C-alpha positions, 0 to 999 in steps of 0.5 A, spaced: 662 462 807 659 468 805 657 474 809 653 479 806 652 486 811 647 491 809 649 497 811 646 504 811 650 509 816 645 507 822 649 506 829 644 499 828 648 498 822 655 499 825 653 493 830 651 489 825 658 490 821 661 489 827 658 482 829 659 480 821 666 482 822 667 478 828 664 472 825 668 473 819 675 473 822 673 467 826 671 463 820 674 465 815 669 467 811 668 473 805 665 479 808 661 484 803 658 490 805 652 493 801 648 500 802 642 501 798 642 509 795 634 510 796 630 512 790 628 519 792 626 522 785 619 524 785 614 525 779 615 533 780 622 532 779 626 534 772 630 528 769 636 532 770 634 534 778 633 526 778 640 524 775 643 530 780 640 527 786 642 520 785 649 522 783 650 524 790 647 519 793 651 514 790 657 519 791 656 519 799 654 512 799 661 511 796 664 515 801 661 512 807 663 504 804 670 507 803 670 509 810 667 502 813 672 498 808 678 502 810 676 500 818 676 494 817 682 493 813 686 496 819 683 490 823 686 486 817 680 484 814 678 485 807 671 486 804 668 487 797 663 493 796 656 493 793 652 500 792 645 500 789 639 504 788 632 502 789 628 499 794 633 497 800 631 490 802 629 488 794 636 490 793 639 486 799 635 480 797 638 480 789 645 481 792 645 476 796 643 471 791 647 474 786 654 473 791 651 466 793 650 469 801 650 464 806 648 469 811 645 476 811 647 481 817 643 487 818 641 491 824 634 491 827 632 498 825 635 502 820 637 510 819 629 511 819 628 507 825 621 504 827 619 506 834 612 501 833 615 495 831 620 490 834 623 489 826 624 495 822 620 494 815 627 492 811 630 487 816 622 484 817 622 483 809 629 481 809 627 475 814 620 474 811 624 473 804 631 471 804 633 464 802 639 464 806 640 465 814 639 472 817 642 475 823 639 481 826 643 485 830 639 489 836 
């Protein structure tokens, strides 16, 4: 079994990771942790500034993923890492197909939250379009 965990650094993502790691441990599943650096380059930003922004976001994401995998390693769990750039829901769905995920685990709301809806826009899109099981952690 392959489990893909979407992680954006939020408390909800930490809860999702905790549940996914428990399942992986019990089921002997392969665990992959994924984060998506958002596209923050605006039309008013030069190409060189866009490159700096993107590089900075990737560097931050790599640091966060290293911290997460170190925490899992301390528990005796190994996990792969995937870092992408773009729209989170689309990138997560694409990665799930590429790695052959049997399940995607995601928090109900990410860093940006959503006060009007039960599910955040990313988790909602993943539930709607995924071709595998999806576990949404509240």
